[in-house]
TIVEXVEX-354679 format. One line per field, with one value per atom (N, C-alpha, C, O): residue number from 1; residue in three letters; atom name; x, y, z. Coordinates in nm, 4 decimals. Example, Ala and Ser with C-alpha at 12.3 -4.5 7.8 and 13.67 -1.06 7.14 Angstrom:
BEGIN
lumpa = 1 | 1 | 1 | 1 | 2 | 2 | 2 | 2;
fifi = Ala | Ala | Ala | Ala | Ser | Ser | Ser | Ser;
torro = N | CA | C | O | N | CA | C | O;
xx = 1.3190 | 1.2300 | 1.3200 | 1.4236 | 1.2850 | 1.3670 | 1.2900 | 1.3409;
yy = -0.5690 | -0.4500 | -0.3300 | -0.3319 | -0.2250 | -0.1060 | 0.0030 | 0.1138;
zz = 0.7800 | 0.7800 | 0.7800 | 0.8465 | 0.7080 | 0.7140 | 0.7870 | 0.8039;
//
This chain:
BEGIN
lumpa = 1 | 1 | 1 | 1 | 2 | 2 | 2 | 2 | 3 | 3 | 3 | 3 | 4 | 4 | 4 | 4 | 5 | 5 | 5 | 5 | 6 | 6 | 6 | 6 | 7 | 7 | 7 | 7 | 8 | 8 | 8 | 8 | 9 | 9 | 9 | 9 | 10 | 10 | 10 | 10 | 11 | 11 | 11 | 11 | 12 | 12 | 12 | 12 | 13 | 13 | 13 | 13 | 14 | 14 | 14 | 14 | 15 | 15 | 15 | 15 | 16 | 16 | 16 | 16 | 17 | 17 | 17 | 17 | 18 | 18 | 18 | 18 | 19 | 19 | 19 | 19 | 20 | 20 | 20 | 20 | 21 | 21 | 21 | 21 | 22 | 22 | 22 | 22 | 23 | 23 | 23 | 23 | 24 | 24 | 24 | 24 | 25 | 25 | 25 | 25 | 26 | 26 | 26 | 26 | 27 | 27 | 27 | 27 | 28 | 28 | 28 | 28 | 29 | 29 | 29 | 29 | 30 | 30 | 30 | 30 | 31 | 31 | 31 | 31 | 32 | 32 | 32 | 32 | 33 | 33 | 33 | 33 | 34 | 34 | 34 | 34 | 35 | 35 | 35 | 35 | 36 | 36 | 36 | 36 | 37 | 37 | 37 | 37 | 38 | 38 | 38 | 38 | 39 | 39 | 39 | 39 | 40 | 40 | 40 | 40 | 41 | 41 | 41 | 41 | 42 | 42 | 42 | 42 | 43 | 43 | 43 | 43 | 44 | 44 | 44 | 44 | 45 | 45 | 45 | 45 | 46 | 46 | 46 | 46 | 47 | 47 | 47 | 47 | 48 | 48 | 48 | 48 | 49 | 49 | 49 | 49 | 50 | 50 | 50 | 50 | 51 | 51 | 51 | 51 | 52 | 52 | 52 | 52 | 53 | 53 | 53 | 53 | 54 | 54 | 54 | 54 | 55 | 55 | 55 | 55 | 56 | 56 | 56 | 56 | 57 | 57 | 57 | 57 | 58 | 58 | 58 | 58 | 59 | 59 | 59 | 59 | 60 | 60 | 60 | 60 | 61 | 61 | 61 | 61 | 62 | 62 | 62 | 62 | 63 | 63 | 63 | 63 | 64 | 64 | 64 | 64 | 65 | 65 | 65 | 65 | 66 | 66 | 66 | 66 | 67 | 67 | 67 | 67 | 68 | 68 | 68 | 68 | 69 | 69 | 69 | 69 | 70 | 70 | 70 | 70 | 71 | 71 | 71 | 71 | 72 | 72 | 72 | 72 | 73 | 73 | 73 | 73 | 74 | 74 | 74 | 74 | 75 | 75 | 75 | 75 | 76 | 76 | 76 | 76 | 77 | 77 | 77 | 77 | 78 | 78 | 78 | 78 | 79 | 79 | 79 | 79 | 80 | 80 | 80 | 80 | 81 | 81 | 81 | 81 | 82 | 82 | 82 | 82 | 83 | 83 | 83 | 83 | 84 | 84 | 84 | 84 | 85 | 85 | 85 | 85 | 86 | 86 | 86 | 86 | 87 | 87 | 87 | 87 | 88 | 88 | 88 | 88 | 89 | 89 | 89 | 89 | 90 | 90 | 90 | 90 | 91 | 91 | 91 | 91 | 92 | 92 | 92 | 92 | 93 | 93 | 93 | 93 | 94 | 94 | 94 | 94 | 95 | 95 | 95 | 95 | 96 | 96 | 96 | 96 | 97 | 97 | 97 | 97 | 98 | 98 | 98 | 98 | 99 | 99 | 99 | 99 | 100 | 100 | 100 | 100;
fifi = Met | Met | Met | Met | Leu | Leu | Leu | Leu | Asp | Asp | Asp | Asp | Leu | Leu | Leu | Leu | Asp | Asp | Asp | Asp | Gly | Gly | Gly | Gly | Phe | Phe | Phe | Phe | Gln | Gln | Gln | Gln | Asp | Asp | Asp | Asp | Phe | Phe | Phe | Phe | Phe | Phe | Phe | Phe | Thr | Thr | Thr | Thr | Lys | Lys | Lys | Lys | Ala | Ala | Ala | Ala | Thr | Thr | Thr | Thr | Glu | Glu | Glu | Glu | Ala | Ala | Ala | Ala | Ala | Ala | Ala | Ala | Lys | Lys | Lys | Lys | Gln | Gln | Gln | Gln | Arg | Arg | Arg | Arg | Gly | Gly | Gly | Gly | Gln | Gln | Gln | Gln | Ser | Ser | Ser | Ser | Gly | Gly | Gly | Gly | Ala | Ala | Ala | Ala | Phe | Phe | Phe | Phe | Phe | Phe | Phe | Phe | Glu | Glu | Glu | Glu | Asn | Asn | Asn | Asn | Glu | Glu | Glu | Glu | Val | Val | Val | Val | Ala | Ala | Ala | Ala | Arg | Arg | Arg | Arg | Thr | Thr | Thr | Thr | Leu | Leu | Leu | Leu | Asp | Asp | Asp | Asp | Cys | Cys | Cys | Cys | Phe | Phe | Phe | Phe | Gly | Gly | Gly | Gly | Asn | Asn | Asn | Asn | Val | Val | Val | Val | Cys | Cys | Cys | Cys | Gln | Gln | Gln | Gln | Ala | Ala | Ala | Ala | Phe | Phe | Phe | Phe | Ser | Ser | Ser | Ser | Thr | Thr | Thr | Thr | Tyr | Tyr | Tyr | Tyr | Ala | Ala | Ala | Ala | Ser | Ser | Ser | Ser | Arg | Arg | Arg | Arg | Arg | Arg | Arg | Arg | Ala | Ala | Ala | Ala | Pro | Pro | Pro | Pro | Ser | Ser | Ser | Ser | Asp | Asp | Asp | Asp | Pro | Pro | Pro | Pro | Gln | Gln | Gln | Gln | Pro | Pro | Pro | Pro | Phe | Phe | Phe | Phe | Ala | Ala | Ala | Ala | Arg | Arg | Arg | Arg | Gly | Gly | Gly | Gly | Ile | Ile | Ile | Ile | Asn | Asn | Asn | Asn | Ser | Ser | Ser | Ser | Ile | Ile | Ile | Ile | Gln | Gln | Gln | Gln | Leu | Leu | Leu | Leu | Val | Val | Val | Val | Asn | Asn | Asn | Asn | Asn | Asn | Asn | Asn | Gly | Gly | Gly | Gly | Gln | Gln | Gln | Gln | Arg | Arg | Arg | Arg | Trp | Trp | Trp | Trp | Trp | Trp | Trp | Trp | Ile | Ile | Ile | Ile | Ala | Ala | Ala | Ala | Ser | Ser | Ser | Ser | Val | Val | Val | Val | Thr | Thr | Thr | Thr | Trp | Trp | Trp | Trp | Asp | Asp | Asp | Asp | Thr | Thr | Thr | Thr | Glu | Glu | Glu | Glu | Arg | Arg | Arg | Arg | Thr | Thr | Thr | Thr | Asp | Asp | Asp | Asp | Asn | Asn | Asn | Asn | Ser | Ser | Ser | Ser | Ile | Ile | Ile | Ile | Pro | Pro | Pro | Pro | Ala | Ala | Ala | Ala | Arg | Arg | Arg | Arg | Tyr | Tyr | Tyr | Tyr | Asp | Asp | Asp | Asp | Lys | Lys | Lys | Lys | Lys | Lys | Lys | Lys;
torro = N | CA | C | O | N | CA | C | O | N | CA | C | O | N | CA | C | O | N | CA | C | O | N | CA | C | O | N | CA | C | O | N | CA | C | O | N | CA | C | O | N | CA | C | O | N | CA | C | O | N | CA | C | O | N | CA | C | O | N | CA | C | O | N | CA | C | O | N | CA | C | O | N | CA | C | O | N | CA | C | O | N | CA | C | O | N | CA | C | O | N | CA | C | O | N | CA | C | O | N | CA | C | O | N | CA | C | O | N | CA | C | O | N | CA | C | O | N | CA | C | O | N | CA | C | O | N | CA | C | O | N | CA | C | O | N | CA | C | O | N | CA | C | O | N | CA | C | O | N | CA | C | O | N | CA | C | O | N | CA | C | O | N | CA | C | O | N | CA | C | O | N | CA | C | O | N | CA | C | O | N | CA | C | O | N | CA | C | O | N | CA | C | O | N | CA | C | O | N | CA | C | O | N | CA | C | O | N | CA | C | O | N | CA | C | O | N | CA | C | O | N | CA | C | O | N | CA | C | O | N | CA | C | O | N | CA | C | O | N | CA | C | O | N | CA | C | O | N | CA | C | O | N | CA | C | O | N | CA | C | O | N | CA | C | O | N | CA | C | O | N | CA | C | O | N | CA | C | O | N | CA | C | O | N | CA | C | O | N | CA | C | O | N | CA | C | O | N | CA | C | O | N | CA | C | O | N | CA | C | O | N | CA | C | O | N | CA | C | O | N | CA | C | O | N | CA | C | O | N | CA | C | O | N | CA | C | O | N | CA | C | O | N | CA | C | O | N | CA | C | O | N | CA | C | O | N | CA | C | O | N | CA | C | O | N | CA | C | O | N | CA | C | O | N | CA | C | O | N | CA | C | O | N | CA | C | O | N | CA | C | O | N | CA | C | O | N | CA | C | O | N | CA | C | O | N | CA | C | O | N | CA | C | O | N | CA | C | O | N | CA | C | O | N | CA | C | O | N | CA | C | O | N | CA | C | O | N | CA | C | O | N | CA | C | O | N | CA | C | O;
xx = 1.2047 | 1.1331 | 1.0194 | 1.0677 | 0.9011 | 0.8562 | 0.7269 | 0.6665 | 0.6998 | 0.6263 | 0.4992 | 0.5174 | 0.3999 | 0.2676 | 0.2634 | 0.1960 | 0.3657 | 0.3973 | 0.4559 | 0.4130 | 0.5586 | 0.6761 | 0.5968 | 0.6164 | 0.4887 | 0.4042 | 0.3316 | 0.3247 | 0.2852 | 0.2309 | 0.2894 | 0.2497 | 0.3723 | 0.4345 | 0.5240 | 0.5873 | 0.5235 | 0.5751 | 0.4874 | 0.5075 | 0.3491 | 0.1992 | 0.2183 | 0.2849 | 0.1824 | 0.1718 | 0.3135 | 0.2836 | 0.4039 | 0.4895 | 0.4633 | 0.4671 | 0.4395 | 0.4282 | 0.3271 | 0.3400 | 0.2188 | 0.0437 | 0.0824 | 0.0032 | 0.1931 | 0.2322 | 0.3151 | 0.2772 | 0.4098 | 0.4856 | 0.4130 | 0.4339 | 0.3357 | 0.2244 | 0.1555 | 0.1022 | 0.0905 | 0.0450 | 0.1023 | 0.0399 | 0.2612 | 0.3454 | 0.4074 | 0.4978 | 0.3707 | 0.4038 | 0.2712 | 0.2484 | 0.1553 | 0.0280 | -0.0175 | -0.1368 | -0.0176 | -0.0992 | -0.2021 | -0.1699 | -0.2731 | -0.3954 | -0.3368 | -0.2413 | -0.3732 | -0.3232 | -0.3864 | -0.3541 | -0.4790 | -0.6117 | -0.5617 | -0.5263 | -0.5670 | -0.4968 | -0.5949 | -0.6374 | -0.6354 | -0.7111 | -0.5767 | -0.4708 | -0.6126 | -0.5572 | -0.6711 | -0.7590 | -0.6579 | -0.7523 | -0.6583 | -0.5550 | -0.6918 | -0.6201 | -0.6567 | -0.7733 | -0.6197 | -0.6069 | -0.5820 | -0.6369 | -0.5165 | -0.4813 | -0.4377 | -0.4219 | -0.4276 | -0.4183 | -0.3441 | -0.3961 | -0.2378 | -0.1918 | -0.2077 | -0.1677 | -0.2621 | -0.2848 | -0.2298 | -0.2673 | -0.1302 | -0.0363 | -0.0881 | -0.0671 | -0.1553 | -0.1520 | -0.1127 | -0.1247 | -0.0693 | -0.0237 | -0.0411 | 0.0399 | -0.1293 | -0.2065 | -0.2886 | -0.4054 | -0.2226 | -0.2871 | -0.1618 | -0.1430 | -0.0976 | -0.0532 | -0.0695 | -0.0852 | -0.0600 | -0.1072 | -0.0021 | -0.0113 | 0.0636 | 0.0488 | 0.0209 | 0.0480 | -0.0196 | -0.0898 | 0.0616 | 0.1513 | 0.0291 | 0.0613 | -0.0763 | -0.1382 | -0.0801 | -0.1736 | -0.1113 | -0.0118 | -0.1655 | -0.1112 | -0.2137 | -0.3176 | -0.1470 | -0.2405 | -0.2304 | -0.1649 | -0.2777 | -0.3095 | -0.2967 | -0.3874 | -0.2345 | -0.3033 | -0.3275 | -0.2463 | -0.4487 | -0.4523 | -0.5193 | -0.5847 | -0.5016 | -0.5418 | -0.6585 | -0.6951 | -0.7734 | -0.8842 | -0.9577 | -0.8849 | -1.0594 | -1.1304 | -1.1612 | -1.1819 | -1.1668 | -1.1578 | -1.0735 | -1.1096 | -0.9373 | -0.7946 | -0.8247 | -0.8461 | -0.8140 | -0.7718 | -0.6219 | -0.6123 | -0.5436 | -0.4020 | -0.3547 | -0.3310 | -0.3335 | -0.2369 | -0.1128 | -0.0462 | -0.0633 | 0.0366 | 0.1212 | 0.2071 | 0.0913 | 0.1835 | 0.1170 | -0.0052 | 0.2370 | 0.1550 | 0.2401 | 0.3540 | 0.1980 | 0.3093 | 0.2623 | 0.1838 | 0.3373 | 0.2834 | 0.2502 | 0.3529 | 0.1643 | 0.1856 | 0.1758 | 0.1118 | 0.2619 | 0.3344 | 0.2305 | 0.2735 | 0.1515 | 0.0864 | 0.0912 | 0.0694 | 0.1263 | 0.1757 | 0.0703 | 0.0723 | -0.0677 | -0.1735 | -0.1298 | -0.0480 | -0.2236 | -0.1596 | -0.3482 | -0.4101 | -0.3994 | -0.5583 | -0.5080 | -0.4744 | -0.5110 | -0.5429 | -0.6768 | -0.7189 | -0.7167 | -0.8879 | -0.9956 | -1.1097 | -0.9631 | -1.0991 | -1.1248 | -1.2285 | -0.9909 | -0.9360 | -0.8110 | -0.7111 | -0.8814 | -0.6928 | -0.6832 | -0.7608 | -0.5457 | -0.4638 | -0.3120 | -0.1968 | -0.3530 | -0.2178 | -0.0649 | -0.0350 | -0.0213 | 0.1081 | 0.2221 | 0.3226 | 0.2481 | 0.3589 | 0.2797 | 0.2102 | 0.2664 | 0.2957 | 0.4011 | 0.4469 | 0.4258 | 0.5629 | 0.5046 | 0.3840 | 0.5991 | 0.5145 | 0.6693 | 0.7802 | 0.6398 | 0.7607 | 0.7154 | 0.6555 | 0.7121 | 0.6514 | 0.7209 | 0.8355 | 0.6383 | 0.6950 | 0.7666 | 0.7426 | 0.8598 | 0.9515 | 1.0237 | 0.9777 | 1.1131 | 1.1355 | 1.2597 | 1.2883 | 1.3213 | 1.3961 | 1.3595 | 1.4224 | 1.1932 | 1.1279 | 1.0092 | 0.9426 | 0.9428 | 0.8488 | 0.7400 | 0.7570 | 0.6583 | 0.5399 | 0.5483 | 0.5260 | 0.5667 | 0.5757 | 0.4381 | 0.3484 | 0.4252 | 0.2880 | 0.2309 | 0.1710 | 0.2321 | 0.1520 | 0.1296 | 0.1035 | 0.1476 | 0.1019 | 0.0019 | -0.0814 | -0.0080 | -0.0636 | -0.1380 | -0.1190 | -0.2627 | -0.3584 | -0.4576 | -0.5728 | -0.3373 | -0.4531 | -0.5613 | -0.6509;
yy = -0.8639 | -0.9021 | -1.0559 | -1.1691 | -1.0355 | -1.1533 | -1.1702 | -1.0923 | -1.3181 | -1.4104 | -1.4170 | -1.4028 | -1.4324 | -1.4667 | -1.5154 | -1.4796 | -1.6280 | -1.7036 | -1.6028 | -1.5458 | -1.5449 | -1.4846 | -1.3740 | -1.3631 | -1.2754 | -1.2098 | -1.2295 | -1.1542 | -1.3482 | -1.3861 | -1.4131 | -1.4062 | -1.4395 | -1.4850 | -1.3420 | -1.3349 | -1.2435 | -1.1157 | -1.0628 | -1.0198 | -1.0570 | -0.9883 | -1.0948 | -1.0436 | -1.2243 | -1.2937 | -1.2552 | -1.2436 | -1.2453 | -1.2493 | -1.0733 | -1.0640 | -0.9357 | -0.8341 | -0.8280 | -0.7265 | -0.8715 | -0.9490 | -0.9818 | -0.9451 | -1.0474 | -1.1207 | -1.0185 | -0.9685 | -0.9606 | -0.8546 | -0.7386 | -0.6863 | -0.7313 | -0.6038 | -0.6790 | -0.5693 | -0.7609 | -0.8788 | -0.8674 | -0.8685 | -0.8537 | -0.9250 | -0.7909 | -0.7949 | -0.6647 | -0.5300 | -0.5169 | -0.4014 | -0.5957 | -0.5320 | -0.4773 | -0.4838 | -0.4243 | -0.3784 | -0.4305 | -0.5447 | -0.4109 | -0.4795 | -0.5546 | -0.5000 | -0.6857 | -0.7728 | -0.7115 | -0.7428 | -0.6217 | -0.6027 | -0.4533 | -0.3544 | -0.4624 | -0.3754 | -0.3678 | -0.4633 | -0.1982 | -0.1552 | -0.0537 | -0.0119 | -0.0409 | 0.0318 | 0.0670 | -0.0117 | 0.2707 | 0.2946 | 0.3690 | 0.3964 | 0.4156 | 0.4687 | 0.6565 | 0.6785 | 0.7227 | 0.8711 | 0.9414 | 1.0511 | 0.9284 | 0.9862 | 0.8747 | 0.7560 | 0.8943 | 0.8451 | 0.9271 | 1.0275 | 0.8874 | 0.9263 | 0.8304 | 0.7178 | 0.8479 | 0.7416 | 0.7887 | 0.9025 | 0.7287 | 0.7292 | 0.5886 | 0.4713 | 0.6309 | 0.5259 | 0.5577 | 0.6736 | 0.4628 | 0.4800 | 0.3493 | 0.2606 | 0.3326 | 0.2365 | 0.1347 | 0.1623 | -0.0264 | -0.0862 | -0.1248 | -0.2390 | -0.0152 | -0.0015 | 0.1436 | 0.2534 | 0.1031 | 0.1859 | 0.1888 | 0.0913 | 0.2567 | 0.2967 | 0.3476 | 0.4668 | 0.3312 | 0.3935 | 0.4143 | 0.3420 | 0.5032 | 0.5365 | 0.5858 | 0.6911 | 0.4561 | 0.4817 | 0.5315 | 0.4793 | 0.6190 | 0.6639 | 0.5684 | 0.5123 | 0.5743 | 0.4654 | 0.5417 | 0.6458 | 0.5037 | 0.4734 | 0.4385 | 0.4882 | 0.3637 | 0.1849 | 0.2315 | 0.3107 | 0.1899 | 0.2045 | 0.0561 | -0.0287 | 0.0442 | -0.0835 | -0.1005 | -0.2178 | 0.0178 | 0.0245 | 0.1346 | 0.2269 | 0.1274 | 0.2254 | 0.3387 | 0.4468 | 0.3295 | 0.4346 | 0.5784 | 0.6921 | 0.5097 | 0.5576 | 0.7151 | 0.7370 | 0.7717 | 0.9529 | 0.9277 | 0.9973 | 0.8516 | 0.8547 | 0.7269 | 0.6331 | 0.7119 | 0.6156 | 0.5554 | 0.6366 | 0.4542 | 0.4483 | 0.3813 | 0.2955 | 0.4248 | 0.3985 | 0.4731 | 0.4874 | 0.5464 | 0.5676 | 0.5767 | 0.6152 | 0.5404 | 0.5094 | 0.5473 | 0.6387 | 0.4412 | 0.4311 | 0.3106 | 0.2665 | 0.2593 | 0.1288 | 0.1964 | 0.2934 | 0.1110 | 0.1773 | 0.0164 | -0.0987 | 0.0453 | -0.0838 | -0.0321 | 0.0752 | -0.1451 | -0.1487 | -0.2468 | -0.3619 | -0.1672 | -0.2720 | -0.3041 | -0.2456 | -0.4157 | -0.4425 | -0.5007 | -0.5947 | -0.3883 | -0.4838 | -0.5708 | -0.5147 | -0.6467 | -0.7481 | -0.7529 | -0.8361 | -0.6496 | -0.6376 | -0.6794 | -0.6580 | -0.7414 | -0.7693 | -0.7152 | -0.6699 | -0.7273 | -0.6250 | -0.5520 | -0.5136 | -0.5553 | -0.4806 | -0.5940 | -0.6383 | -0.6282 | -0.7303 | -0.6793 | -0.6539 | -0.6788 | -0.6228 | -0.7216 | -0.8366 | -0.6643 | -0.7249 | -0.6960 | -0.7587 | -0.6107 | -0.5818 | -0.5170 | -0.4316 | -0.5350 | -0.4073 | -0.3985 | -0.4926 | -0.2871 | -0.2391 | -0.1656 | -0.1529 | -0.1225 | -0.0457 | 0.0240 | -0.0277 | 0.1493 | 0.2029 | 0.2722 | 0.3636 | 0.2777 | 0.3442 | 0.5162 | 0.5420 | 0.5739 | 0.7252 | 0.6934 | 0.6073 | 0.7975 | 0.7552 | 0.9181 | 1.0027 | 0.9479 | 1.0418 | 1.1178 | 1.2360 | 0.9844 | 1.0547 | 0.9664 | 0.8695 | 1.0227 | 0.9109 | 1.0001 | 0.9142 | 1.0954 | 1.1670 | 1.1639 | 1.1621 | 1.1641 | 1.1415 | 1.2807 | 1.3912 | 1.2772 | 1.3942 | 1.4404 | 1.3639 | 1.5750 | 1.7037 | 1.6182 | 1.5196 | 1.6264 | 1.5586 | 1.4343 | 1.3922 | 1.3265 | 1.2109 | 1.2281 | 1.1379 | 1.3237 | 1.3665 | 1.4551 | 1.5688 | 1.3850 | 1.5463 | 1.5302 | 1.4873 | 1.6053 | 1.5815 | 1.7074 | 1.7183;
zz = -0.2542 | -0.3318 | -0.2937 | -0.2938 | -0.2704 | -0.2362 | -0.3172 | -0.3910 | -0.2736 | -0.4376 | -0.3497 | -0.2288 | -0.3845 | -0.2384 | -0.1175 | -0.0208 | -0.1330 | 0.0387 | 0.0651 | 0.1655 | 0.0028 | 0.0730 | 0.1548 | 0.2759 | 0.0743 | 0.1287 | 0.2741 | 0.3713 | 0.2523 | 0.3530 | 0.4678 | 0.5841 | 0.4279 | 0.5918 | 0.6256 | 0.7309 | 0.5396 | 0.6100 | 0.6774 | 0.7910 | 0.6018 | 0.6914 | 0.8079 | 0.8978 | 0.8360 | 0.9325 | 1.0582 | 1.1771 | 1.0298 | 1.1373 | 1.1663 | 1.2890 | 1.1089 | 1.1320 | 1.1854 | 1.2540 | 1.2057 | 1.2680 | 1.3960 | 1.4828 | 1.4379 | 1.5639 | 1.5893 | 1.6952 | 1.5470 | 1.6364 | 1.7307 | 1.8402 | 1.6460 | 1.6711 | 1.7470 | 1.7302 | 1.8237 | 1.9036 | 2.0407 | 2.1468 | 2.0177 | 2.1429 | 2.1785 | 2.2619 | 2.1251 | 2.2131 | 2.2362 | 2.2721 | 2.2309 | 2.2898 | 2.1725 | 2.2022 | 2.0534 | 1.9862 | 1.9094 | 1.8765 | 1.8807 | 1.7644 | 1.6654 | 1.6101 | 1.6201 | 1.5120 | 1.3689 | 1.2543 | 1.4094 | 1.2704 | 1.2013 | 1.2655 | 1.0934 | 1.0130 | 0.9002 | 0.8352 | 0.8808 | 0.7790 | 0.6771 | 0.7239 | 0.5715 | 0.4864 | 0.4019 | 0.3664 | 0.3531 | 0.2870 | 0.2374 | 0.2985 | 0.1003 | -0.0345 | -0.0048 | -0.0377 | 0.0218 | 0.0417 | -0.0657 | -0.0550 | -0.1787 | -0.2772 | -0.4468 | -0.4183 | -0.5388 | -0.6571 | -0.7685 | -0.8171 | -0.8020 | -0.9489 | -1.0494 | -1.0197 | -1.1748 | -1.2870 | -1.3891 | -1.4174 | -1.4769 | -1.5581 | -1.6653 | -1.6343 | -1.7887 | -1.8607 | -2.0158 | -2.0557 | -2.0972 | -2.2504 | -2.3008 | -2.2742 | -2.3636 | -2.4171 | -2.3565 | -2.3293 | -2.3223 | -2.2764 | -2.1383 | -2.0963 | -2.0931 | -1.9393 | -1.8785 | -1.9319 | -1.7474 | -1.6552 | -1.5246 | -1.4499 | -1.5014 | -1.3459 | -1.2368 | -1.2519 | -1.1272 | -1.0492 | -0.9001 | -0.8566 | -0.8826 | -0.7783 | -0.6458 | -0.6306 | -0.5719 | -0.4538 | -0.3245 | -0.2743 | -0.2820 | -0.1278 | -0.0601 | -0.0949 | 0.0384 | 0.1528 | 0.2999 | 0.3061 | 0.3854 | 0.5284 | 0.6012 | 0.6679 | 0.6756 | 0.7538 | 0.8778 | 0.9256 | 0.9573 | 1.0684 | 1.1709 | 1.1102 | 1.2806 | 1.3367 | 1.3425 | 1.3499 | 1.3417 | 1.3471 | 1.2216 | 1.1853 | 1.1754 | 1.0880 | 1.1725 | 1.1175 | 1.2936 | 1.4134 | 1.4489 | 1.4792 | 1.4281 | 1.4978 | 1.3873 | 1.2681 | 1.4766 | 1.4435 | 1.3322 | 1.2310 | 1.3571 | 1.3515 | 1.2950 | 1.3711 | 1.1209 | 1.1265 | 1.1694 | 1.2336 | 1.1584 | 1.2476 | 1.1154 | 1.1360 | 0.9885 | 0.8506 | 0.7622 | 0.7593 | 0.6514 | 0.5132 | 0.4261 | 0.4523 | 0.2957 | 0.2037 | 0.0732 | 0.0478 | -0.0342 | -0.1488 | -0.2396 | -0.2913 | -0.2667 | -0.3668 | -0.5048 | -0.5453 | -0.5623 | -0.7015 | -0.7850 | -0.7911 | -0.8146 | -0.9411 | -1.0828 | -1.1390 | -1.1143 | -1.2857 | -1.3064 | -1.2628 | -1.4103 | -1.4397 | -1.6394 | -1.7104 | -1.6719 | -1.8121 | -1.8544 | -1.8046 | -1.9750 | -2.0049 | -2.1545 | -2.2588 | -2.1429 | -2.2819 | -2.3746 | -2.4549 | -2.3366 | -2.4447 | -2.3918 | -2.4329 | -2.2975 | -2.1938 | -2.0793 | -2.0309 | -2.0311 | -1.8437 | -1.8347 | -1.8955 | -1.7099 | -1.6683 | -1.5666 | -1.4820 | -1.6103 | -1.5175 | -1.3942 | -1.4292 | -1.2908 | -1.2041 | -1.2547 | -1.2222 | -1.3070 | -1.3697 | -1.2573 | -1.2908 | -1.1135 | -1.0098 | -0.9330 | -0.9880 | -0.7955 | -0.7243 | -0.6110 | -0.5461 | -0.6019 | -0.5272 | -0.3962 | -0.3749 | -0.3180 | -0.2076 | -0.1409 | -0.1545 | -0.0700 | 0.0518 | 0.1261 | 0.0694 | 0.2415 | 0.3317 | 0.4104 | 0.4473 | 0.4113 | 0.4774 | 0.6293 | 0.7139 | 0.6230 | 0.7393 | 0.7460 | 0.6694 | 0.8203 | 0.8311 | 0.7454 | 0.7268 | 0.7013 | 0.5444 | 0.4614 | 0.4189 | 0.4248 | 0.3167 | 0.2856 | 0.2279 | 0.2817 | 0.2929 | 0.1549 | 0.0330 | 0.2172 | 0.0800 | -0.0364 | 0.0132 | -0.1242 | -0.2104 | -0.1773 | -0.1421 | -0.1909 | -0.1986 | -0.3165 | -0.2735 | -0.4339 | -0.5514 | -0.5844 | -0.6971 | -0.4074 | -0.3939 | -0.3026 | -0.2938 | -0.2332 | -0.0743 | -0.0589 | -0.0157 | -0.1089 | -0.1021 | -0.0115 | -0.0170 | 0.1339 | 0.2791 | 0.2695 | 0.3532;
//
């Protein structure tokens, strides 16, 4: 679990580690699919993403799913929380969340 400062520290360290491996420290993430479930003033979004070092990279270096919880206060939607997990050999993105 990370607060805003913890996330910034995590991201900074990951970027520096990439640079030390001779990789670009750049990071581009785009949404490739979304599933949205709502009830009243709450919504749960599963946003499948692909991460690249440059927008022109043919293959992402990482993929995963962001789980975003949203709440509407009657005037606008607010992000209540965001969690995510990355795809790996033992954790494939299910077909219903992966619209290749």
